[in-house]
Each structure stands twice: as C-alpha cells, then as structure tokens.
C-alpha positions in Angstrom: -2.8 26.2 -7.1 -2.3 23.5 -4.3 -0.7 20.3 -5.0 -4.1 18.5 -4.5 -5.6 20.7 -7.2 -2.7 19.9 -9.5 -3.3 16.2 -8.9 -7.0 16.5 -9.6 -6.1 18.4 -12.9 -3.8 15.6 -13.8 -6.3 12.9 -13.1 -8.8 14.8 -15.5 -6.2 15.0 -18.2 -5.5 11.3 -18.0 -9.1 10.6 -18.5 -9.3 12.8 -21.6 -6.2 11.7 -23.2 -6.3 8.0 -22.5 -10.2 7.7 -23.0 -10.7 6.2 -19.5 -13.0 6.7 -16.4 -11.0 6.8 -13.1 -13.2 5.2 -10.5 -10.7 5.5 -7.6 -7.6 7.6 -6.9 -5.7 7.9 -3.6 -2.3 8.6 -2.1 0.0 5.8 -1.4 3.3 5.6 0.5 4.7 7.9 3.3 2.0 10.6 2.8 -0.8 8.1 3.3 1.1 6.3 6.1 1.4 9.6 8.0 5.2 10.2 8.2 6.2 12.0 4.9 9.3 14.1 4.9 9.0 17.8 4.0 10.3 17.1 0.5 8.4 13.8 -0.1 6.8 13.3 -3.5 3.2 12.5 -4.1 2.5 8.7 -4.7 -0.9 8.7 -6.6 -2.5 5.5 -7.5 -5.7 5.1 -9.5 -8.1 2.4 -10.9 -9.6 3.2 -14.3 -12.1 1.7 -16.8 -12.0 1.8 -20.5 -15.0 1.6 -22.9 -16.5 -1.8 -22.9 -15.2 -2.6 -26.5 -11.8 -2.5 -25.2 -12.4 -5.6 -23.2 -13.7 -7.6 -26.1 -10.5 -7.4 -28.2 -8.6 -10.5 -29.1 -5.1 -8.8 -29.1 -3.4 -8.0 -25.8 -3.4 -4.4 -24.6 -1.7 -2.7 -21.8 -3.5 -2.7 -18.5 -1.4 0.1 -16.7 -1.2 3.8 -17.3 2.2 5.2 -16.1 1.6 8.9 -16.2 4.3 10.9 -14.4 7.4 10.2 -12.4 9.5 13.0 -11.3 10.8 14.6 -8.0 7.2 15.8 -7.0 4.6 13.3 -8.5 4.7 9.7 -9.1 1.3 8.9 -10.8 0.2 5.5 -12.2 -2.9 3.4 -12.3 -4.2 0.0 -13.1 -7.0 -1.1 -15.3 -10.1 -2.4 -13.4 -9.6 -5.9 -15.1 -6.1 -5.9 -13.8 -7.2 -4.7 -10.4 -9.9 -7.4 -9.9 -7.5 -10.2 -11.0 -5.0 -9.0 -8.6 -7.7 -8.8 -5.9 -8.6 -12.4 -6.4 -4.8 -13.0 -5.5 -5.1 -10.8 -2.4 -2.7 -8.2 -3.7 -1.8 -6.0 -0.7 -1.4 -2.8 -2.6 -5.1 -2.8 -3.5 -6.2 -3.0 0.1 -3.9 -0.1 0.9 -5.2 2.1 -1.9 -8.7 1.3 -0.8 -8.0 2.2 2.8 -5.8 5.3 2.1 -6.9 8.2 4.3 -6.1 10.6 1.4 -8.6 9.9 -1.4 -8.5 12.2 -4.6 -11.6 10.8 -6.2 -13.9 7.9 -5.7 -17.1 6.6 -7.3 -20.1 4.3 -6.9 -18.3 1.8 -8.9 -15.4 1.6 -6.4 -17.9 1.5 -3.6 -19.2 -1.7 -5.1 -15.6 -3.1 -4.8 -15.3 -1.9 -1.3 -18.3 -4.0 -0.3 -16.5 -7.2 -1.3 -12.8 -6.4 -1.1 -12.2 -7.9 2.4 -13.7 -11.2 1.3 -10.5 -11.5 -0.8 -8.0 -10.8 1.8 -5.9 -13.9 2.5 -4.2 -13.9 6.0 -1.0 -15.9 4.9 -0.5 -13.9 1.8 -0.8 -10.7 3.6 1.5 -11.9 6.4 4.0 -13.1 3.8 4.0 -9.7 1.9 4.6 -7.6 4.9 7.2 -9.9 6.3 9.1 -10.1 3.1 9.0 -6.2 2.9 10.3 -5.9 6.4 13.1 -8.6 5.9 14.1 -7.0 2.6 14.6 -3.4 3.9 16.2 -4.7 7.0 18.7 -6.8 5.3 19.6 -4.1 2.6 19.5 -0.8 4.6 19.8 -1.3 8.4 22.9 -3.3 9.0 25.6 -0.6 8.7 26.7 2.0 11.4 24.9 4.8 9.5 21.5 3.9 8.1 18.6 5.6 6.2 16.2 7.1 8.7 13.1 6.2 6.7 14.1 2.5 6.3 13.6 2.0 10.0 9.9 3.0 9.5 9.7 0.8 6.3 10.7 -2.1 8.5 8.6 -1.4 11.7 5.4 -0.6 9.8 5.3 -4.0 8.1 6.1 -5.7 11.3 3.2 -4.1 13.1 1.0 -4.9 10.1 1.8 -8.5 10.4 0.8 -8.3 14.1 -2.4 -6.5 13.3 -3.4 -9.4 10.8 -2.5 -12.0 13.3 -4.6 -10.4 16.1 -7.5 -9.1 14.0 -7.6 -11.3 10.9 -8.3 -8.5 8.5 -6.2 -6.0 6.4 -4.1 -3.6 8.4 -4.8 0.0 8.6 -2.7 2.4 6.3 -2.0 5.0 9.0 1.1 4.2 11.0 -0.3 5.8 14.0 -3.1 3.3 14.1 -0.6 0.4 13.9 1.4 1.9 16.8 -1.5 2.5 19.0 -2.8 -1.0 18.7 0.3 -3.2 18.2 3.5 -1.5 19.3 4.9 -2.6 22.7 5.0 0.3 25.2 8.7 0.1 25.8 9.4 0.6 22.1 7.1 3.9 21.8 9.9 6.4 22.9 12.2 5.0 20.1 9.6 5.0 17.4 8.3 8.3 18.4 11.8 9.7 18.1 12.1 8.2 14.6 8.7 9.7 13.6 9.7 13.2 14.7 13.0 13.0 12.9 11.4 11.7 9.7 8.8 14.3 9.6 11.4 17.1 10.1 14.2 15.9 8.0 15.0 15.5 4.3 13.9 12.3 2.5 17.3 10.8 2.4 18.6 11.6 5.9 20.9 9.1 7.6 21.1 8.4 11.4 23.4 6.2 13.6 22.1 2.6 13.8 19.9 2.0 16.9 20.8 -1.3 18.5 17.7 -1.6 20.6 15.5 -1.2 17.5 17.7 -3.6 15.5 17.3 -6.2 18.3 13.6 -5.7 18.4 13.4 -6.3 14.5 15.6 -9.3 14.7 13.3 -10.9 17.3 10.0 -10.0 15.5 11.1 -11.1 12.1 12.3 -14.5 13.4 9.0 -15.0 15.4 6.8 -13.9 12.4 8.7 -16.2 10.0 8.1 -19.2 12.2 4.4 -18.4 12.4 4.0 -17.8 8.7 6.0 -21.0 7.8 3.7 -23.1 10.0 0.4 -21.8 8.6 -1.6 -24.0 6.3 -2.5 -22.9 2.8 -5.7 -21.0 2.2 -8.6 -21.5 0.0 -9.3 -18.7 -2.4 -12.9 -17.5 -2.9 -14.5 -18.4 -6.3 -14.4 -16.0 -9.2 -18.2 -15.6 -9.5 -18.6 -12.3 -7.4 -15.6 -10.6 -9.2 -16.8 -11.7 -12.6 -20.3 -10.2 -11.9 -18.8 -7.0 -10.5 -16.5 -6.7 -13.5 -19.3 -6.9 -16.1 -21.4 -4.4 -14.0 -18.7 -1.9 -13.9 -17.7 -2.0 -17.5 -21.3 -1.9 -18.7 
C-alpha cells in the first residue's frame, strides 16, 4: 500500500471515529513546496464538518482534530467554523492548503469556499506573515558557521512570497519552483539551485557551511521588505455576510 493509500484510509477512519465529513484534505510543508528530503514526513491538513446540531450547542467544543504525529505522518484538521473565522482574518495557512498541488480529497463544499477565498486575502497581513517567517528562521538558524540546509529554503521561500504579493496583489503559489521562476533574481539562481539539489538528496536534518552570498541577499531583502510593510496603511476587512451564508449552506 502506498503512502497516499494509507493517508486516504486514515482520512476515512477519522470521519468514522469522529463523526465528521472531511471536505478538503491536502499536503502542506516541504512536500507541497516541492523540495522534500527523502525521509521527510507527510504533513496532511484537512477541513471537516460536523453534524449541524454540533454548531447549535451552548457549551464550547474543540474545533481541531489532532490525529497523528510521528516520524512519517503529521495529520490534523480544522473545523469549518474555525476555518472560516480564520479566513476572515486572512490566515495564510488556509490559502496554502487551498492551493496545494497535492490534494488527497476535495468536495463541492470546498469548491464553494474556493470561489470566494481570494476575496479575503489581505496584502499587508500576508506580507507580515511571510516576512515574520523569514526573519524568525534567519535569526534562529542561519547565523552560525554550520547551518541547517532546509532553513535556507525556509527563509528564501517566504521572501519570494512577499515579492509575489507585492508584484501581483494575490496569494503566492505553493510550489517553490513557481516563486523562483517569477521572483528570484537571475544571479541568485545557481545558489538556490544548489540548495534545492542538496535538500532533495540529503537527510532532513543535514547541515552545510553558511553561504555568505545568500546571507547578504537575505539581509538586504528582509530590511527592504520590512520598510515596505511598515509603511503600508491598514486594510479594511470584507464583511461577514458572504462567510456566514457559506457556513450555513455547508453545515446544512
């Protein structure tokens, strides 16, 4: 049985044991980004719906299902109510799960979400998220002589995502290759291509010698992007009407 078959079986098991309907399930993380190491785990994320009566209760109930976390599978999901509330806040994870190139299951209900999802993408929020991701990984992992190989890609990808957002005013693609083709400067291609080759053919926790040219590139871009984000005005969120109507339709 392939890993995909195992994942599909686990999704079915979740539905049966938790009494839910999974309306979308996709890969997240390095496998979806296109640079998974040979021993990378599977980061499966899903959106689920419970019976309508569940949403009419007065007592608070859990809105996440954390199903499995081990060396091979990381499987968890969000309730549709949680997902739509976070979509209103332009949660970046939802846009990535929606655009993942590796989809395990999807439905007409999720297709209805896809029709309106980009309406809730806030440019400044998206920029702030990806910039914070780049800054955090850079500060914590890439300042020493020997650094974690994958962390370079975990910094370069969000920097390119920020450039995509600024240039195209929409959510960035999930595949790293798409970001490279559209946003990476030509003089940096050999360095990043080298990193990708090493990442795909090396164990997950591999170390390499710090690349000063790449660190300089990161320093310049993080500083530039921070100035841009700080200078941007606040954004007006869309109203709740569309999401409320969609939520009622899905749970009915």
